[in-house]
C-alpha positions in Angstrom: 26.9 6.1 20.9 27.7 9.2 22.9 25.1 10.9 25.1 24.6 13.7 22.5 24.1 11.1 19.8 21.5 9.3 21.8 19.7 12.6 22.4 19.7 13.4 18.7 18.4 9.9 17.9 15.5 10.2 20.3 14.6 13.7 19.0 14.5 12.4 15.4 12.9 9.0 16.1 9.7 10.3 17.7 8.6 12.6 14.8 9.5 9.9 12.3 7.4 7.3 14.1 4.6 9.8 14.4 4.7 10.7 10.7 4.7 7.0 9.8 1.7 6.3 12.1 -0.2 9.3 10.7 0.4 8.2 7.1 -0.5 4.6 7.9 -3.8 5.8 9.4 -4.6 7.8 6.4 -3.8 4.9 4.1 -6.0 2.6 6.2 -8.8 5.1 6.1 -8.7 5.3 2.3 -8.5 1.5 2.0 -11.5 1.1 4.3 -13.6 3.4 2.2 -12.8 1.3 -0.8 -13.7 -1.9 1.0 -17.2 -0.6 2.0 -18.5 -2.3 -1.2 -17.9 -5.7 0.6 -20.4 -4.8 3.3 -22.9 -2.8 1.2 -23.1 -4.9 -2.0 -21.5 -8.3 -1.0 -23.2 -8.7 2.4 -19.9 -9.5 4.2 -19.2 -8.8 7.8 -17.2 -5.9 9.3 -14.4 -8.3 10.2 -13.8 -9.3 6.6 -13.6 -5.6 5.6 -11.1 -4.9 8.4 -9.1 -7.9 7.4 -8.8 -6.8 3.8 -8.0 -3.2 4.9 -5.1 -4.4 7.1 -3.8 -6.7 4.4 -3.5 -3.8 2.0 -1.1 -1.9 4.3 2.1 -3.9 3.6 2.0 -2.9 0.0 1.9 0.8 1.1 4.9 0.6 3.5 7.4 1.2 0.7 5.6 4.4 0.0 5.0 5.5 3.5 8.4 4.9 5.1 10.5 7.3 3.0 7.9 10.0 3.3 7.8 9.5 7.1 11.6 9.7 7.2 11.6 13.0 5.3 8.8 14.6 7.3 10.2 13.3 10.7 13.7 14.4 9.9 12.7 17.8 8.7 10.6 18.4 11.8 13.2 17.4 14.2 16.2 19.0 12.5 14.3 22.3 12.0 13.6 22.5 15.7 17.1 21.5 16.8 18.7 24.0 14.5 16.3 26.8 15.4 16.9 26.3 19.1 20.6 26.1 18.4 20.9 22.7 20.0 23.0 21.4 17.1 25.3 24.3 17.6 25.7 23.5 21.3 26.3 19.8 20.3 29.1 20.8 17.9 30.6 23.1 20.5 30.5 20.2 23.0 32.9 18.2 20.7 30.5 16.4 18.4 31.8 16.1 14.9 29.7 16.4 11.8 29.8 12.7 11.0 28.9 11.8 14.6 26.0 14.2 14.4 24.8 12.6 11.2 25.2 9.0 12.5 21.8 9.0 14.4 20.0 10.2 11.2 21.7 7.5 9.1 20.6 4.9 11.7 17.0 5.9 11.4 17.2 5.7 7.7 18.8 2.3 7.9 16.1 1.0 10.2 13.4 2.3 7.9 15.1 0.7 4.9 15.4 -2.6 6.8 11.7 -2.5 7.7 10.8 -1.7 4.1 13.0 -4.5 2.8 11.5 -7.0 5.2 8.0 -5.9 4.2 8.7 -6.1 0.4 10.4 -9.5 0.6 8.1 -11.3 3.0 5.1 -9.4 4.4 3.8 -7.9 1.1 3.5 -11.1 -0.9 1.9 -13.0 2.0 -0.6 -10.2 2.6 -1.4 -9.8 -1.1 -1.9 -13.5 -1.5 -4.2 -13.7 1.5 -6.2 -10.7 0.3 -6.4 -12.1 -3.2 -7.7 -15.5 -1.9 -10.2 -13.8 0.4 -11.5 -11.5 -2.4 -11.8 -14.5 -4.7 -13.8 -16.5 -2.1 -16.1 -13.4 -1.6 -16.7 -12.9 -5.3 -17.4 -16.6 -5.8 -19.6 -16.7 -2.7 -23.2 -17.7 -3.4 -24.6 -14.6 -1.6 -22.3 -12.4 -3.7 -23.3 -14.0 -7.0 -27.1 -14.4 -6.5 -28.1 -11.9 -3.9 -28.0 -8.1 -3.6 -29.9 -6.3 -0.9 -33.0 -4.5 -2.2 -32.5 -5.4 -5.9 -33.7 -8.1 -8.3 -30.7 -10.1 -9.4 -31.1 -12.1 -12.5 -29.2 -15.4 -12.5 -28.7 -18.0 -15.2 -31.5 -20.2 -16.6 -34.4 -17.9 -15.9 -33.6 -17.5 -12.2 -34.4 -14.2 -10.4 -33.7 -13.5 -6.7 -34.8 -10.7 -4.5 -33.9 -10.2 -0.8 -35.1 -7.3 1.3 -32.3 -7.4 3.9 -29.0 -9.1 4.5 -27.8 -9.2 8.1 -24.2 -9.2 9.2 -24.3 -12.9 10.1 -25.4 -13.8 6.5 -29.1 -14.3 7.3 -31.4 -13.3 4.5 -34.7 -11.6 5.3 -37.9 -11.7 3.2 -36.6 -13.6 0.2 -38.4 -14.0 -3.2 -37.3 -16.5 -5.9 -38.7 -16.5 -9.4 -37.8 -19.4 -11.8 -39.1 -19.7 -15.4 -38.4 -22.7 -17.5 -40.4 -22.5 -20.7 -44.0 -22.1 -19.9 -43.6 -23.4 -16.3 -43.2 -20.7 -13.7 -42.3 -21.4 -10.1 -42.0 -18.8 -7.2 -40.8 -19.2 -3.7 -41.1 -16.8 -0.8 -39.6 -17.1 2.6 -39.3 -15.1 5.8 -35.7 -16.1 6.2 -33.1 -18.0 4.3 -29.4 -19.0 4.7 -26.8 -20.3 2.3 -25.1 -23.6 3.2 -23.7 -26.7 1.6 -25.3 -30.1 1.7 -23.1 -33.0 0.6 -20.8 -30.5 -1.0 -23.6 -29.0 -3.1 -24.5 -25.3 -2.7 -28.0 -25.0 -1.1 -30.3 -22.2 0.0 -32.3 -23.2 3.0 -35.7 -21.4 3.0 -37.4 -21.0 6.4 -41.1 -20.2 6.9 -42.5 -19.7 3.4 -44.5 -21.0 0.5 -44.1 -22.3 -3.1 -46.4 -21.6 -6.0 -46.0 -23.4 -9.4 -48.1 -22.6 -12.5 -47.8 -25.2 -15.1 -48.3 -24.8 -18.9 -51.6 -26.6 -18.5 -52.9 -23.9 -16.3 -52.7 -25.9 -13.1 -51.6 -24.0 -9.9 -49.8 -25.8 -7.2 -49.4 -24.3 -3.8 -47.2 -25.5 -0.9 -46.3 -24.0 2.5 -43.3 -25.2 4.4 -41.3 -24.6 7.5 -37.9 -25.5 6.0 -37.2 -26.2 2.4 -33.7 -26.8 0.8 -33.3 -25.1 -2.6 -30.5 -26.7 -4.7 -28.3 -24.0 -6.4 -25.9 -26.3 -8.2 -27.4 -25.6 -11.7 -27.2 -21.8 -11.2 -23.7 -21.4 -9.8 -20.8 -21.1 -12.2 -17.9 -23.5 -11.8 -15.2 -22.1 -9.5 -12.0 -20.9 -11.2 -8.6 -20.8 -9.8 -7.2 -17.6 -8.3 -5.1 -15.6 -10.7 -2.3 -13.8 -9.0 -0.6 -10.5 -10.0 3.1 -9.6 -9.9 2.5 -7.9 -6.5 1.3 -11.2 -5.1 4.4 -13.2 -6.0 7.4 -14.0 -3.8 10.8 -12.4 -4.7 12.3 -15.7 -5.9 9.3 -16.1 -8.2 9.7 -12.6 -9.6 13.4 -12.9 -10.3 13.4 -16.6 -11.4 9.9 -17.2 -12.8 8.8 -20.6 -14.1 7.2 -20.9 -17.5 3.8 -21.3 -15.9 4.1 -18.0 -14.1 5.2 -16.3 -17.3 2.2 -17.6 -19.0 -0.4 -16.8 -16.4 0.9 -13.7 -14.5 3.0 -11.7 -16.9 6.1 -11.5 -19.0 9.6 -11.9 -17.6 10.4 -8.3 -18.0 7.4 -7.2 -15.9 8.2 -9.7 -13.1 11.9 -8.7 -13.0 11.0 -5.0 -12.8 8.7 -5.7 -9.9 11.3 -7.8 -8.1 14.0 -5.1 -8.5 11.6 -2.4 -7.4 11.0 -4.2 -4.2 14.8 -4.4 -3.5 15.4 -0.8 -4.6 12.5 1.0 -2.9 14.1 0.9 0.6 17.0 3.0 -0.6 14.6 6.0 -0.8 14.7 6.2 2.9 18.4 7.2 2.6 17.5 9.6 -0.1 14.8 11.2 2.0 17.2 11.5 5.0 20.0 13.0 3.0 17.7 15.6 1.4 16.3 16.5 4.9 19.9 16.9 6.2 20.8 19.1 3.3 17.7 21.2 3.6 18.4 22.1 7.3 22.1 21.9 7.7 23.2 22.7 4.2 23.3 26.4 4.7 23.7 29.3 7.0 21.7 29.5 10.3 18.4 31.3 10.0 16.0 32.3 12.8 13.2 32.9 10.3 13.1 29.2 9.2 14.2 27.1 6.3 11.0 27.2 4.3 12.6 27.6 0.9 15.3 24.9 1.4 12.6 22.5 2.8 10.4 23.2 -0.2 13.3 22.4 -2.5 14.1 19.2 -0.7 10.5 18.0 -0.7 10.1 18.9 -4.4 13.3 17.1 -5.2 12.2 14.0 -3.4 8.8 14.0 -5.1 10.4 14.3 -8.5 12.9 11.5 -7.7 10.2 9.2 -6.4 8.0 9.7 -9.4 11.0 9.1 -11.6 11.6 5.8 -9.8 8.1 4.7 -10.6 8.7 5.6 -14.2 11.9 3.5 -14.2 9.8 0.5 -13.0 7.4 0.9 -15.9 10.3 1.5 -18.4 12.3 -1.5 -17.1 9.5 -3.8 -18.3 10.7 -3.3 -21.9 14.3 -2.4 -21.1 15.8 -4.8 -18.6 19.1 -2.7 -18.3 17.0 0.1 -16.6 16.7 -2.2 -13.6 20.2 -1.0 -12.6 19.0 2.6 -12.6 16.3 1.6 -10.0 19.2 1.2 -7.5 21.5 4.0 -8.9 18.8 6.7 -8.8 18.1 6.7 -5.0 21.6 5.8 -4.0 23.2 8.4 -6.3 20.8 11.2 -5.1 21.6 10.3 -1.5 25.3 10.5 -2.1 25.0 13.8 -4.0 22.9 15.4 -1.3 25.4 14.3 1.4 28.3 15.7 -0.6 26.5 19.0 -1.1 25.8 19.1 2.6 29.5 18.8 3.4 30.5 21.3 0.7 28.1 23.8 2.3 29.6 23.2 5.7 33.1 24.0 4.5 34.1 27.7 4.8 34.4 29.4 1.5 37.6 31.3 1.0 36.9 33.9 -1.6 39.7 35.9 -3.2 42.4 33.7 -1.8 44.6 34.0 -4.9 44.2 37.8 -5.1 45.0 38.2 -1.4 48.4 36.6 -2.0 49.3 39.1 -4.7 52.0 41.6 -3.6 50.0 44.8 -4.3 47.1 43.4 -2.2 49.4 43.4 0.8 50.8 46.9 0.3 54.0 45.7 -1.4 55.0 47.0 -4.7 55.9 44.4 -7.3 59.6 43.8 -7.8 
């Protein structure tokens, strides 16, 4: 690359990276707010919440990167054009294609990162998040305990805990169990979930047990440590059920009969697979629209607000149409081809419109060649 091309590449890379980082931070913040339930209601640690928040990011990369390319390119190109640095570059011998090459490289890198994420990183992260969520929802604390509330379990079991600490320790626990006319209650200062010989057990620490039989006999027992078997009250564990976003690309495009029966129909899986392959093309669409918005017209010191608004609006409409194609392709497999043609076609049209705007318009050329326009009378 020439020196001017490297300069343009640097000037466009920094805003693009900054835009991608800002959008990723916003996405992580929104995901973390959704995961607060894990700490508040499920009694999980902050590390589990952070893990699930980060695992949700790869699925958003295909959405973040094209927008970051559009925002970064518009920011850099507007400044370069306003300060006439592009004009100086062209005067220094840089051709139009050479000036566009750094922008296309940025779009290619963004598309490559998006493709790598869609093919490998997203399914791995989604599977890991699905497994972690399943283990949390099937956790004994999540099923039987909720801080500050009476939770009714199966077979007449009711559990109350005043406080759940981050390390999983339960404070001031109360258990009520009714079987027919027999009522048994336990209270403990502390308790902790564990497994003894593979069986789920709640170890009560520093408490007492009271049992009132149907004959009117009250039995009282105080203890330092007492294991409480939870096997009769915990439902059998089920297998994790994955969604199309959790599957690998080969599983989406060539699904087995088991996947079709448990995850979704072949049309839905194929639409998801083609969407992963086609979504990186929107980085080229975003870059082409940004180039057209800034360079596709006459120089203006007052800015390019109208053209930028048109480019941003066009990209929004195209991206929403792309999501619509994914949904429509579930029932019409031939629409999967349009998932590729839409972003690629818009990118080519925007690039063609850019070069058409750059060509000088020769108005009235035919009339200028007429004899009477040059002062000569017709023969």
